[in-house]
C-alpha positions as CSV (number, residue, x, y, z in Angstrom):
1,M,-55.5,80.4,159.7
2,W,-55.8,78.6,156.4
3,N,-53.5,81.2,154.8
4,K,-50.8,80.7,157.4
5,R,-50.8,76.9,156.8
6,M,-50.4,77.4,153.0
7,A,-47.6,79.9,153.6
8,T,-45.8,77.3,155.8
9,V,-46.2,74.6,153.1
10,D,-44.8,77.0,150.4
11,Q,-41.8,77.8,152.6
12,G,-41.0,74.1,153.1
13,A,-41.3,73.4,149.5
14,S,-39.0,76.2,148.7
15,V,-36.4,74.8,151.1
16,H,-36.3,71.3,149.6
17,E,-36.5,72.6,146.0
18,P,-33.1,72.1,144.3
19,T,-31.4,75.1,142.9
20,D,-29.6,75.4,139.6
21,A,-26.3,75.3,141.4
22,N,-27.1,72.0,143.1
23,Q,-28.3,70.5,139.9
24,K,-24.9,71.0,138.3
25,H,-23.3,68.7,140.8
26,E,-25.7,65.8,140.3
27,L,-24.5,62.6,138.6
28,P,-26.0,61.8,135.2
29,P,-28.3,58.8,135.0
30,D,-26.9,55.3,134.3
31,S,-28.2,55.3,130.7
32,A,-26.0,58.3,130.0
33,L,-23.0,56.6,131.5
34,V,-23.5,53.4,129.4
35,G,-24.0,55.5,126.3
36,S,-20.7,57.3,126.9
37,R,-18.8,54.0,127.3
38,E,-20.1,52.2,124.2
39,P,-18.0,54.1,121.7
40,Q,-14.9,53.3,123.8
41,H,-15.7,49.5,123.7
42,S,-16.4,49.6,120.0
43,E,-13.2,51.4,119.3
44,A,-11.1,48.9,121.3
45,E,-12.8,45.9,119.6
46,G,-12.2,47.5,116.2
47,A,-8.6,48.1,117.0
48,L,-8.2,44.5,118.2
49,S,-9.9,43.2,115.1
50,G,-7.7,45.3,112.9
51,Q,-4.6,44.0,114.6
52,R,-5.7,40.4,114.2
53,Q,-6.4,41.0,110.5
54,T,-3.0,42.6,110.1
55,Q,-1.3,39.6,111.8
56,S,-3.2,37.1,109.7
57,V,-2.0,38.9,106.6
58,W,1.6,38.8,107.8
59,F,1.4,35.1,108.6
60,G,-0.2,34.4,105.2
61,N,2.5,36.3,103.4
62,E,5.2,34.5,105.4
63,F,3.7,31.1,104.6
64,T,3.4,32.0,100.9
65,A,7.1,33.1,100.8
66,L,8.2,29.9,102.6
67,R,6.2,27.7,100.2
68,A,7.7,29.5,97.2
69,E,11.2,29.0,98.6
70,F,10.4,25.4,99.3
71,I,9.3,24.8,95.7
72,E,12.4,26.4,94.3
73,R,14.7,24.4,96.6
74,F,12.9,21.2,95.8
75,R,13.5,21.8,92.1
76,T,17.2,22.4,92.9
77,E,17.3,19.1,94.7
78,N,16.0,17.3,91.6
79,L,18.4,19.1,89.3
80,L,21.3,18.1,91.6
81,V,20.3,14.5,91.5
82,L,19.8,14.5,87.7
83,G,23.1,16.4,87.2
84,A,24.9,13.8,89.4
85,L,23.5,10.9,87.4
86,T,24.4,12.6,84.1
87,F,27.9,13.2,85.4
88,L,28.2,9.6,86.6
89,G,27.1,8.2,83.3
90,T,29.5,10.5,81.3
91,I,32.5,9.5,83.4
92,L,31.7,5.8,83.3
93,T,31.3,6.0,79.5
94,I,34.6,7.7,79.0
95,A,36.4,5.4,81.4
96,F,35.1,2.1,79.9
97,K,34.8,3.1,76.3
98,D,37.6,0.7,75.4
99,S,36.7,-2.8,76.3
100,G,40.3,-3.9,76.9
101,Q,41.5,-0.9,78.9
102,T,40.1,1.2,81.7
103,N,41.0,4.8,82.4
104,S,41.4,4.7,86.1
105,Q,42.5,8.3,86.4
106,I,39.2,9.5,84.9
107,L,37.3,7.2,87.4
108,L,39.0,9.0,90.3
109,V,37.1,12.2,89.4
110,L,33.9,10.5,90.7
111,P,34.8,10.1,94.4
112,V,36.0,13.8,94.5
113,V,33.1,15.4,92.6
114,M,30.1,13.3,93.7
115,P,30.4,14.1,97.4
116,L,30.7,17.8,96.6
117,I,27.5,17.6,94.6
118,G,25.9,15.6,97.4
119,T,26.8,18.4,99.9
120,F,24.8,20.9,97.9
121,Y,22.0,18.4,97.9
122,I,22.1,18.1,101.7
123,N,22.0,21.9,102.0
124,Q,18.8,22.1,100.0
125,R,17.3,19.2,101.9
126,L,18.2,20.6,105.2
127,S,16.7,24.0,104.3
128,N,13.4,22.4,103.1
129,T,13.1,20.3,106.3
130,T,13.8,23.3,108.5
131,M,11.1,25.3,106.8
132,G,8.6,22.5,107.2
133,I,9.4,22.2,110.9
134,Y,9.1,25.9,111.3
135,I,5.6,25.9,109.7
136,R,4.5,23.1,111.9
137,D,5.9,24.2,115.3
138,V,5.9,28.0,115.1
139,L,3.7,29.4,112.3
140,Q,0.7,27.0,112.5
141,P,0.2,27.4,116.3
142,R,0.3,31.2,116.1
143,V,-2.3,31.2,113.3
144,R,-4.5,28.8,115.1
145,D,-4.4,30.9,118.3
146,L,-5.2,34.0,116.2
147,L,-8.0,32.6,114.1
148,G,-9.3,29.9,116.4
149,A,-9.2,27.3,113.6
150,D,-6.6,24.8,112.3
151,V,-5.0,26.2,109.1
152,L,-1.7,25.7,107.4
153,L,-2.0,22.0,107.6
154,W,0.3,21.2,104.7
155,E,3.3,20.1,106.9
156,G,1.1,18.0,109.0
157,Y,-0.4,16.3,106.0
158,V,3.0,15.5,104.5
159,R,4.2,14.2,107.9
160,H,1.2,11.9,108.4
161,N,1.4,10.6,104.8
162,T,5.2,9.8,104.9
163,T,5.8,6.1,105.6
164,I,9.0,4.5,106.7
165,L,9.2,2.7,103.3
166,K,9.2,6.1,101.5
167,E,11.8,7.5,103.9
168,L,14.1,4.4,103.5
169,T,13.7,4.5,99.7
170,L,14.8,8.1,99.5
171,F,17.6,7.5,101.9
172,I,19.0,4.5,100.0
173,F,18.6,6.2,96.6
174,V,20.5,9.3,97.6
175,L,23.1,7.3,99.4
176,T,23.6,5.1,96.3
177,V,23.9,8.1,93.9
178,F,26.4,10.2,95.9
179,S,28.2,7.6,98.0
180,G,27.7,4.3,96.4
181,S,29.1,5.4,93.0
182,S,32.2,6.9,94.8
183,T,32.7,3.7,96.9
184,F,32.5,1.5,93.9
185,T,35.0,3.6,92.0
186,L,37.5,3.6,94.9
187,V,37.3,-0.2,95.4
188,Y,37.6,-0.8,91.6
189,V,40.6,1.5,91.2
190,R,42.3,0.1,94.3
191,F,42.2,-3.5,93.1
192,F,42.4,-3.0,89.3
193,G,44.3,0.2,88.5
194,F,45.9,1.6,91.6
195,S,49.5,1.1,90.3
196,A,48.8,2.8,87.0
197,V,47.4,6.1,88.3
198,G,50.6,7.6,89.6
199,N,51.2,9.9,92.6
200,L,48.5,12.3,91.6
201,G,46.1,9.4,91.3
202,H,47.1,8.2,94.7
203,F,46.4,11.6,96.2
204,A,43.0,11.7,94.4
205,W,42.2,8.3,95.7
206,W,42.9,9.2,99.3
207,L,41.0,12.5,98.9
208,G,38.1,10.6,97.5
209,V,38.1,8.2,100.5
210,L,38.0,11.1,102.9
211,L,35.3,13.0,101.1
212,T,33.1,9.9,100.6
213,F,33.4,8.9,104.3
214,V,32.6,12.4,105.5
215,W,29.6,12.8,103.2
216,T,28.2,9.4,104.1
217,A,28.5,10.0,107.8
218,L,26.9,13.4,107.4
219,W,24.0,12.1,105.4
220,V,23.3,9.2,107.8
221,F,23.5,11.5,110.9
222,L,21.3,14.3,109.4
223,Y,18.8,12.0,107.9
224,R,18.2,10.2,111.2
225,G,17.7,13.6,112.9
226,W,15.3,14.8,110.2
227,F,13.2,11.6,110.4
228,G,13.0,11.8,114.2
229,R,12.0,15.5,114.2
230,R,9.4,15.0,111.5
231,S,7.8,12.1,113.4
232,S,8.0,13.4,117.0
233,A,4.9,15.6,116.8
234,S,2.6,13.2,114.9
C-alpha cells in the first residue's frame, strides 16, 4: 500500500515537472530584460550628448567668426571717417589757401565725394548692426536652449549700456561729417561763387544737391530703424 502511494506521487511529480522543450519558451527574468536595455539607453544618451557638443562647437565657431568680421568692419568704419575728415581738410585748405580768392570749383568736389564715402560707411554700419541683431535674436536663444544657460551676452550688454545720448552723439557726428560739410559747401558756392564755376560747376552743384539729399534721408531713415530694433528687446 505504501509503495503504491509513493508511485502515485512520483507519477504526479513527473507530470508537472517542466521539460527542456518547455523551458526554452519561458521568458527571461526582469533583471535580464533590464540589463539588456541599459546599453541601448546609454548609447542613445551618448549620441545625444555628442550631438549637443557638436552643435555647441558650431555655434561657438559661428560666434567667433561674426565677432572677427565685426571687429574688421568696425575698423573700416573708423578708417572711412578719418579718411573723410582728411579729405575735407585737404579740400578746404586748397580752396581757401588764398585769402582774397576762393576756388569754388574745388569746393564742389566735396558734395559729390563725401556722400559716396558716407555710403560705404552706412554699409559697414548696417552689416555690424545686422550681425549684432542676429547674435541676439537667433544665435543666443539656440545656445541657451542647447546648454541651459545664458551665454553670448555681448550684444545684450552693448544694448543695455547704450544710452540715447550716445546714440544721438554718434548720429549728429556722422551727419555732420558726411552731410553737414556737403551742405555748407553747396550753400557757400551758391551765394558766393555760383556764377564763376561755369556749366560743369553747375552740373556738379546739382549733382551734389541730389547726392547729399539722398544720403541724408538714407542715414536718418536707417538710423531710426537701427535704434528701434536695438531697443525693442531690452
